[in-house]
C-alpha positions, 0 to 999 in steps of 0.5 A: 303465884304473885310477882315477887315469887315470879321474879324469884323463878326468873332469877333461877332460870337466868342462872344456866344462861349466865353459866353458859356465857361464863364458861363458853369460851367461843362466845365473843365478849363472854364475860360482859355477857355474863356480867350483864345476865348476873346484873339483871338476876341481881336486879330481880333480887332487889326487886322481888324483895322490894315488891313483896315488902311494899305490897305485903306479898311475903310468902313462905314459898318466897321465904324459902326460894329467894335465899336459895336463888341467891345462893345458887347464882353467887355460888354458881358464879364462884364455882365457875371462877375456879373451874376458869382458874379465876378464883382460889378454891379455898376461898370458894370452899370457905364461902360454901362451908359458911353458907351450909353453916348458917343454913343448917343453923336456920334449920335447927332454929326453925325447928324450935320455931324461931326465924333467923333474920338476916343481920347486917353482916349477912347483908354485907357478905352478900354485897361483898360476894356480888361485888367480888363477882362483878369485879372479877367479870369486869376485870376478865373483860378488860383482860380480853379487850387488852386493857389489863394484863391477864395476871393483873386481872386475876390478881385484882379479882382474887384480892376482891374475893378474898375481901369477900371471904373476910366478910363471909367469915366475919358474918358466919362467926356473928350468926354463930355467936348470936344464935349459939343458944340453938346449938348449945341450950346452956347459952 
């Protein structure tokens, strides 16, 4: 197994630690610890892609596991936020639905031998979701330190998440439009 794939597996192994820090209320500065783990995991995402491209280590295993690991990390955070009352279930449901939609579209395209690469909008979606996730944890840490009112922290985090929802919906529409021929061959 090559280094980029090991980094992807490391990212997946970090997810339970991230979730424990996020949900275990008795951990001091739990949002800060969760944020640190999330940032480390996100860094492995950048690093594994960089190493794979730079050294020609792109594998089918990596193509399969890397996007799955990304979705597990971000969606895990968002689902935890719903449980903690820090995000709207509707916003998270929209994000989850888009992920299923695009993944299904990619599977249909792959069945006909076409690989649907990530677009600019797909990358913008990922950045916006990760930014919203970081923002929510950072604001919650500030609130736990008394530097920010809890309601203000929640509202600001929710605004960041809804901005991510806009990018998410936009990228989903773009993927559907550009790849509509895989759904309806008459296009």
